[in-house]
Each structure stands twice: as C-alpha cells, then as structure tokens.
KEDREN-617389 format. One record per residue (C-alpha): x negated, y, z negated; residue in three letters; residue number from 1. Coordinates in nm, 2 decimals. Layout:
! residues N
PT     xx     yy     zz type seq
PT      X      Y      Z  Ala NUM
...
END
This chain:
! residues 333
PT     xx     yy     zz type seq
PT   0.01   0.00   0.03  Met   1
PT  -0.12   0.36   0.09  Ser   2
PT  -0.22   0.60  -0.18  Ser   3
PT  -0.11   0.90   0.03  Glu   4
PT   0.12   1.12  -0.09  Ile   5
PT   0.34   1.24   0.16  Ile   6
PT   0.62   1.47   0.17  Asp   7
PT   0.88   1.34   0.41  Ile   8
PT   1.12   1.66   0.40  His   9
PT   0.98   2.01   0.52  Val  10
PT   1.17   2.22   0.78  His  11
PT   1.07   2.41   1.05  Phe  12
PT   1.23   2.69   1.22  Gly  13
PT   1.18   3.00   1.42  Ala  14
PT   1.38   3.27   1.65  Pro  15
PT   1.45   3.24   2.01  Lys  16
PT   1.12   3.14   2.19  Asp  17
PT   1.13   3.04   2.54  Asp  18
PT   0.77   2.86   2.53  Glu  19
PT   0.87   2.63   2.24  Ser  20
PT   1.25   2.59   2.30  Gly  21
PT   1.31   2.70   1.95  Cys  22
PT   1.62   2.90   1.85  Tyr  23
PT   1.86   3.02   1.57  Trp  24
PT   2.21   3.22   1.56  Ser  25
PT   2.32   3.53   1.43  Glu  26
PT   2.52   3.33   1.19  Glu  27
PT   2.22   3.14   1.09  Phe  28
PT   2.03   3.49   1.00  Glu  29
PT   2.29   3.55   0.75  Asn  30
PT   2.21   3.25   0.53  Gly  31
PT   1.97   3.14   0.27  Val  32
PT   1.77   2.93   0.52  Ala  33
PT   1.67   3.25   0.70  Tyr  34
PT   1.62   3.44   0.41  Met  35
PT   1.38   3.16   0.25  Ala  36
PT   1.17   3.23   0.60  Met  37
PT   1.17   3.60   0.57  Arg  38
PT   1.06   3.54   0.18  Leu  39
PT   0.78   3.25   0.27  Ile  40
PT   0.62   3.50   0.57  Thr  41
PT   0.58   3.79   0.33  Cys  42
PT   0.83   3.98   0.59  Asn  43
PT   1.15   4.09   0.44  Leu  44
PT   1.22   4.37   0.69  Phe  45
PT   0.99   4.33   1.00  Gly  46
PT   1.03   4.07   1.31  Glu  47
PT   0.97   3.70   1.22  Ile  48
PT   0.75   3.53   1.50  Thr  49
PT   0.73   3.19   1.57  Ile  50
PT   0.36   3.23   1.53  Asp  51
PT   0.40   3.35   1.22  Arg  52
PT   0.62   3.09   1.08  Val  53
PT   0.40   2.83   1.22  Lys  54
PT   0.07   3.02   1.06  Asn  55
PT   0.23   3.02   0.75  His  56
PT   0.36   2.64   0.74  Met  57
PT   0.02   2.52   0.85  Leu  58
PT  -0.19   2.71   0.58  Arg  59
PT   0.04   2.61   0.33  Val  60
PT   0.02   2.24   0.44  Ile  61
PT  -0.36   2.22   0.49  Asn  62
PT  -0.41   2.40   0.15  Arg  63
PT  -0.23   2.13  -0.04  Ser  64
PT  -0.42   1.98  -0.34  Ala  65
PT  -0.20   1.70  -0.38  Tyr  66
PT   0.02   1.64  -0.09  Val  67
PT  -0.18   1.46   0.19  Asp  68
PT   0.06   1.47   0.45  Lys  69
PT   0.38   1.63   0.54  Thr  70
PT   0.69   1.53   0.76  Val  71
PT   0.79   1.85   1.00  Leu  72
PT   1.14   1.79   1.10  Leu  73
PT   1.27   1.88   1.43  Ala  74
PT   1.66   1.95   1.47  Leu  75
PT   1.86   1.88   1.81  Asp  76
PT   2.13   2.10   1.93  Glu  77
PT   2.49   2.02   1.90  Val  78
PT   2.66   1.81   2.18  Tyr  79
PT   3.00   1.72   2.20  Asp  80
PT   3.14   1.36   2.25  Glu  81
PT   3.11   1.40   2.67  Asn  82
PT   2.74   1.44   2.61  Gly  83
PT   2.73   1.80   2.68  Val  84
PT   2.53   2.03   2.47  Val  85
PT   2.69   2.31   2.30  Asn  86
PT   2.46   2.61   2.23  Arg  87
PT   2.70   2.83   2.11  Asp  88
PT   2.77   2.58   1.81  Lys  89
PT   2.38   2.51   1.77  Thr  90
PT   2.25   2.70   1.48  His  91
PT   1.90   2.61   1.46  Leu  92
PT   1.73   2.42   1.72  His  93
PT   1.35   2.29   1.69  Val  94
PT   1.25   2.08   1.96  Pro  95
PT   1.08   1.75   1.92  Asn  96
PT   0.82   1.86   2.21  Ser  97
PT   0.73   2.14   1.99  Tyr  98
PT   0.66   1.94   1.66  Leu  99
PT   0.49   1.67   1.88  Ile 100
PT   0.23   1.97   1.97  Lys 101
PT   0.20   2.05   1.60  Leu 102
PT   0.14   1.71   1.48  Ala 103
PT  -0.11   1.65   1.75  Glu 104
PT  -0.32   1.94   1.65  Glu 105
PT  -0.31   1.85   1.28  Asn 106
PT  -0.35   1.51   1.13  Asp 107
PT  -0.18   1.66   0.79  Arg 108
PT   0.13   1.69   0.98  Val 109
PT   0.35   1.40   1.05  Leu 110
PT   0.63   1.43   1.33  Phe 111
PT   0.98   1.40   1.24  Gly 112
PT   1.22   1.36   1.54  Ala 113
PT   1.59   1.47   1.59  Ser 114
PT   1.78   1.31   1.84  Val 115
PT   2.18   1.38   1.87  His 116
PT   2.32   1.02   1.95  Pro 117
PT   2.61   1.19   2.19  Tyr 118
PT   2.38   1.32   2.43  Arg 119
PT   2.38   1.12   2.77  Asp 120
PT   1.99   1.07   2.76  Asp 121
PT   1.97   0.98   2.38  Trp 122
PT   1.77   0.69   2.45  Glu 123
PT   1.51   0.85   2.65  Glu 124
PT   1.47   1.08   2.42  Glu 125
PT   1.43   0.86   2.13  Leu 126
PT   1.19   0.68   2.32  Leu 127
PT   0.98   0.97   2.41  Tyr 128
PT   0.96   1.05   2.02  Cys 129
PT   0.87   0.71   1.97  Trp 130
PT   0.57   0.70   2.19  Glu 131
PT   0.49   1.03   2.06  Asn 132
PT   0.44   0.89   1.71  Lys 133
PT   0.79   0.99   1.55  Ala 134
PT   0.80   0.87   1.18  Val 135
PT   1.17   0.91   1.14  Leu 136
PT   1.46   1.06   1.28  Cys 137
PT   1.65   1.35   1.14  Lys 138
PT   2.04   1.40   1.12  Trp 139
PT   2.23   1.71   0.94  Ile 140
PT   2.59   1.56   1.03  Pro 141
PT   2.77   1.88   0.94  Ser 142
PT   2.54   2.13   1.14  Ser 143
PT   2.48   1.91   1.44  Gln 144
PT   2.85   1.76   1.46  Gln 145
PT   2.77   1.40   1.42  Ile 146
PT   3.00   1.18   1.29  Asp 147
PT   2.78   0.87   1.17  Pro 148
PT   3.07   0.61   1.20  Arg 149
PT   3.12   0.71   1.61  His 150
PT   3.10   0.41   1.84  Pro 151
PT   2.83   0.62   2.02  Lys 152
PT   2.60   0.59   1.74  Cys 153
PT   2.60   0.21   1.73  Val 154
PT   2.36   0.17   1.99  Asp 155
PT   2.14   0.45   1.84  Phe 156
PT   2.15   0.25   1.55  Tyr 157
PT   2.03  -0.07   1.73  Lys 158
PT   1.75   0.13   1.90  Lys 159
PT   1.63   0.28   1.56  Leu 160
PT   1.61  -0.10   1.44  Lys 161
PT   1.42  -0.20   1.72  Glu 162
PT   1.18   0.13   1.70  Phe 163
PT   1.14   0.08   1.32  Asn 164
PT   1.25   0.43   1.28  Leu 165
PT   1.44   0.55   0.95  Pro 166
PT   1.72   0.78   0.96  Leu 167
PT   1.67   1.06   0.72  Leu 168
PT   2.05   1.21   0.69  Cys 169
PT   2.15   1.47   0.49  His 170
PT   2.44   1.36   0.28  Val 171
PT   2.62   1.59   0.06  Gly 172
PT   2.73   1.99   0.07  Gln 173
PT   2.51   2.15   0.33  Glu 174
PT   2.43   2.54   0.24  Gly 175
PT   2.14   2.63   0.44  Ser 176
PT   2.23   2.57   0.83  Ile 177
PT   2.60   2.66   0.95  Pro 178
PT   2.89   2.55   0.99  Pro 179
PT   3.01   2.57   0.64  Phe 180
PT   3.39   2.47   0.68  Asp 181
PT   3.55   2.17   0.52  Gly 182
PT   3.61   1.94   0.81  Met 183
PT   3.22   1.98   0.92  Ser 184
PT   3.08   1.94   0.56  Gln 185
PT   3.31   1.63   0.58  Lys 186
PT   3.05   1.45   0.80  Leu 187
PT   2.78   1.45   0.51  Asn 188
PT   2.98   1.18   0.33  Asn 189
PT   2.74   0.92   0.23  Pro 190
PT   2.98   0.61   0.30  Ser 191
PT   2.97   0.73   0.66  Phe 192
PT   2.63   0.56   0.69  Leu 193
PT   2.77   0.20   0.64  Arg 194
PT   2.73   0.13   0.99  Pro 195
PT   2.38   0.23   1.00  Ala 196
PT   2.31   0.04   0.71  Leu 197
PT   2.51  -0.27   0.85  Asp 198
PT   2.27  -0.24   1.15  Glu 199
PT   1.98  -0.30   0.91  Asp 200
PT   1.85   0.05   0.97  Val 201
PT   1.63   0.20   0.70  Lys 202
PT   1.85   0.49   0.57  Val 203
PT   1.71   0.75   0.37  Ile 204
PT   1.97   0.98   0.19  Ala 205
PT   1.85   1.34   0.16  Ala 206
PT   1.87   1.52  -0.16  His 207
PT   2.01   1.20  -0.33  Val 208
PT   2.36   1.39  -0.25  Ala 209
PT   2.32   1.62  -0.53  Leu 210
PT   2.56   1.91  -0.60  Pro 211
PT   2.39   2.25  -0.63  Leu 212
PT   2.58   2.32  -0.94  Ile 213
PT   2.70   2.06  -1.14  Ser 214
PT   3.08   2.01  -1.24  Pro 215
PT   3.31   2.17  -1.30  Pro 216
PT   3.20   2.43  -1.09  Leu 217
PT   3.02   2.17  -0.85  Gly 218
PT   3.17   1.85  -0.70  Cys 219
PT   2.95   1.54  -0.78  Glu 220
PT   3.16   1.31  -0.56  Gln 221
PT   2.91   1.26  -0.27  Pro 222
PT   2.65   1.19  -0.52  Tyr 223
PT   2.89   0.90  -0.70  Arg 224
PT   2.95   0.77  -0.35  Glu 225
PT   2.59   0.72  -0.28  Leu 226
PT   2.56   0.54  -0.60  Ile 227
PT   2.83   0.32  -0.50  Ala 228
PT   2.62   0.23  -0.17  Leu 229
PT   2.33   0.17  -0.39  Phe 230
PT   2.53  -0.08  -0.61  Asp 231
PT   2.61  -0.27  -0.29  Glu 232
PT   2.26  -0.25  -0.15  Met 233
PT   2.17  -0.61  -0.28  Glu 234
PT   2.45  -0.82  -0.16  Ser 235
PT   2.45  -0.65   0.18  His 236
PT   2.08  -0.67   0.21  Asn 237
PT   2.10  -0.28   0.32  Trp 238
PT   1.77  -0.11   0.33  Gln 239
PT   1.89   0.21   0.17  Leu 240
PT   1.66   0.50   0.03  Phe 241
PT   1.71   0.86  -0.13  Ala 242
PT   1.48   1.15  -0.10  Asp 243
PT   1.44   1.39  -0.42  Val 244
PT   1.38   1.68  -0.17  Ser 245
PT   1.51   2.01  -0.34  Ala 246
PT   1.62   1.85  -0.68  Ile 247
PT   1.45   2.18  -0.83  Asn 248
PT   1.75   2.41  -0.73  Ile 249
PT   2.03   2.48  -0.90  Gly 250
PT   2.14   2.27  -1.24  Thr 251
PT   2.02   1.94  -1.07  Arg 252
PT   1.81   1.83  -1.39  His 253
PT   2.12   1.70  -1.54  Val 254
PT   2.12   1.42  -1.27  Tyr 255
PT   1.77   1.30  -1.38  Val 256
PT   1.79   1.06  -1.61  Asp 257
PT   2.10   0.88  -1.41  Asp 258
PT   1.90   0.88  -1.09  Ile 259
PT   1.63   0.68  -1.26  Lys 260
PT   1.91   0.44  -1.43  Gln 261
PT   2.11   0.40  -1.10  Asn 262
PT   1.85   0.38  -0.83  Ile 263
PT   1.59   0.14  -0.82  Pro 264
PT   1.21   0.31  -0.82  Pro 265
PT   1.11   0.17  -0.50  Gln 266
PT   1.41   0.32  -0.32  Cys 267
PT   1.31   0.72  -0.42  Leu 268
PT   1.13   0.88  -0.19  Val 269
PT   0.91   1.22  -0.23  Phe 270
PT   1.01   1.52  -0.06  Gly 271
PT   1.05   1.92  -0.13  Ser 272
PT   1.29   2.05   0.14  Asp 273
PT   1.04   2.35   0.15  Tyr 274
PT   1.10   2.65   0.25  Pro 275
PT   1.40   2.64   0.10  Ile 276
PT   1.24   2.84  -0.25  Pro 277
PT   1.18   2.64  -0.56  Leu 278
PT   1.23   2.73  -0.93  Leu 279
PT   0.95   2.77  -1.16  Asn 280
PT   1.17   2.58  -1.43  Ile 281
PT   1.11   2.23  -1.50  Ser 282
PT   1.39   2.04  -1.44  Gln 283
PT   1.32   1.75  -1.68  Arg 284
PT   1.57   1.68  -1.93  Pro 285
PT   1.52   1.69  -2.32  His 286
PT   1.20   1.91  -2.32  Leu 287
PT   1.13   2.08  -2.61  Thr 288
PT   1.06   2.43  -2.60  Leu 289
PT   0.69   2.39  -2.64  Cys 290
PT   0.64   2.16  -2.37  His 291
PT   0.92   2.35  -2.15  Trp 292
PT   0.68   2.69  -2.20  Leu 293
PT   0.38   2.48  -2.10  Lys 294
PT   0.52   2.32  -1.78  Asn 295
PT   0.68   2.67  -1.70  Phe 296
PT   0.34   2.85  -1.70  Phe 297
PT   0.15   2.55  -1.52  Gln 298
PT   0.41   2.55  -1.24  Thr 299
PT   0.41   2.96  -1.22  Leu 300
PT   0.05   2.96  -1.16  Phe 301
PT   0.06   2.70  -0.90  Thr 302
PT   0.04   2.90  -0.59  Lys 303
PT   0.10   2.64  -0.32  Asn 304
PT   0.45   2.54  -0.30  Pro 305
PT   0.40   2.21  -0.19  Leu 306
PT   0.17   2.13  -0.49  Asp 307
PT   0.43   2.34  -0.70  Lys 308
PT   0.71   2.09  -0.60  Asn 309
PT   0.47   1.81  -0.66  Tyr 310
PT   0.40   1.92  -1.03  Arg 311
PT   0.77   1.97  -1.09  Leu 312
PT   0.88   1.66  -0.97  Ile 313
PT   0.61   1.47  -1.16  Lys 314
PT   0.72   1.65  -1.49  Asn 315
PT   1.02   1.46  -1.42  Met 316
PT   0.85   1.15  -1.52  Glu 317
PT   1.01   0.92  -1.22  Phe 318
PT   0.83   0.62  -1.17  Asp 319
PT   0.49   0.68  -0.98  Glu 320
PT   0.63   0.50  -0.68  Ala 321
PT   0.81   0.76  -0.59  Ile 322
PT   0.51   0.92  -0.44  Phe 323
PT   0.39   0.65  -0.23  Ser 324
PT   0.70   0.48  -0.13  Asn 325
PT   0.69   0.66   0.18  Ala 326
PT   0.38   0.50   0.29  Ser 327
PT   0.65   0.20   0.30  Asn 328
PT   0.93   0.33   0.48  Ile 329
PT   0.83   0.56   0.72  Leu 330
PT   0.71   0.44   1.09  Arg 331
PT   0.33   0.51   1.04  Leu 332
PT   0.09   0.43   1.34  Val 333
END
C-alpha cells in the first residue's frame, strides 16, 4: 500500500477562456465558489484570469508539506437527454483537455475527469480521459443535471467498471455551483447511486452527504440515506466509499463520532474541497478548552490551505487509513 497522501477533491474554475475552454456563468459569479476564487487569488475587486487561478492553485499544491498529490477535478457541461449540450444551463465548465495538460506538466497533480453520461460521444470522451491517466470521474448531479438512475447511465457504469475508474459523486445539498432549486437538488440523493453500485463501480460519495448546518436548521436526510447504503454494502458486495472533503465548514463536527461508528475506516477517503475556504476552528468533538486553543493556533499559523485541512482532519482522530485509502481506490497509473 502506498504511503502517499492524496487529496482527492480539489476544484478548478476560471472565467471564459477560449484557449482552455473554461467558463462560468453570471449566476455562478453571485455565489460562494466565485467569492472563494476571489479570496484565494487575493483579488476581491480586480479581474480574475485563468493564469492567476492556475498559478495560485499550482503554488498551493507544490508547496504543501503534508499532501503529496492532489486530484484536480474537471466538470463537464450540461447535456439534455437527447445528447445536446446546453451551455445556457452550464454554470461551470472545466474541460478534461485542460486538466490533462496541467497533470502532464506537474507530477503532483492527478487528473480527475468529468464526462456527462447523456452526451452522444460519452464513450469516446471517457476513453480519451482513460488514455490520459484519469484517476476518477466526477459528477455533481444537480449542477450537471444528471439523474444517476437514468437508463443512459447503465452503459456508462459498465465502462467505468471496465476502466477501473471510480465515480466521485456529489451527494447531499449543493451550495456552490447552481442551480439550487429543489428538483435539481433531488438529483444529489445518495440512494440514486444504487445502479452504479449494482454495476460494481467504485462509488465515492462526496462530503459524506453532510448538511452544512446541523438540524433543526439543516436537513440530515441525505447523510442518513448514505449511512443506510453503508449498512447494506456488505450484503450486496458494493464498493462504496465516502470522502470527508469540506468537513471543516459549518457545524459538521457533530457528525464526526457518528461517521466513525457507521462507516468502516477503509471506506473513508481524505479530501479538502479546496478552494472552498476552511475555518481555523478544530471540528474535533469533546475538546477541552486548552486543547481547542492549542489546535486553533496551530491551524491558524499553518499558511498552506491543503496543510491546514490535513491538520484539521488529523485532529479529528479518524483512523490513519483515511490518509492512504485513496491509493487503493483511485486508478493510479
């Protein structure tokens, strides 16, 4: 088993750029992810450019003291059920071809592909990603308008299994990339991933389906539905995993003990969700004030955000396997 620490969940995004093919929508610019881009590039009022974002991201990745490699995630455009692309409904697009280039140029970057299962040429695109060393395939169902139960997904799942490509799929409420309407959010239901699991695909449920705010203000139903899938996992021989990315925001600390009790250690995977900003506050439950202050200042003075996330998650005292599991799950070539 490799001892490399891999952050499997790091996003990229950039404004319209004809050379790379990246773009985002005006609606995206009104959201938290856009503000995160401004914050990380120290550019609250000026123009954001793809080069500025790229240079910042690579600097963070290359200077991390604890994270050996990072999976940068592409995001495919929206396609309708007829296989027609809909750019008016696409709020963030990061082409596979652009991230392939970044990964080729930097050995600390791993390529996280994204292929929409409704597109007519999905098989060719997925093959292209596989040939260019994709380590996983990423979906955000609500943002990409993908119903994971759709019949069009069945052959896609079979090909993922053939290529040994895990599916990293957002589950639970999505608050960064539009749309945010109820019908779209329902597509992030963890139980919709049953067809993929039944096809023996390695499925990684992003963020452990945690709510941003604990009940009664937040809804934990997606998390409970994910735990129900883990309860069935052994009897169905499913390959189900969950990443803990973005566990350091909101009031998610109340779920740390519950996660340890209900999800096997070998099924938890390390991730950050960077560039979504982290809190410097330790999310470890039951800390004394003395230990809380110690961890707070330790994190506060850790400047690299990937290292900050590592320290915060390590402080939660998950099984150490969480930091090495990715090496056994991802398609590393």
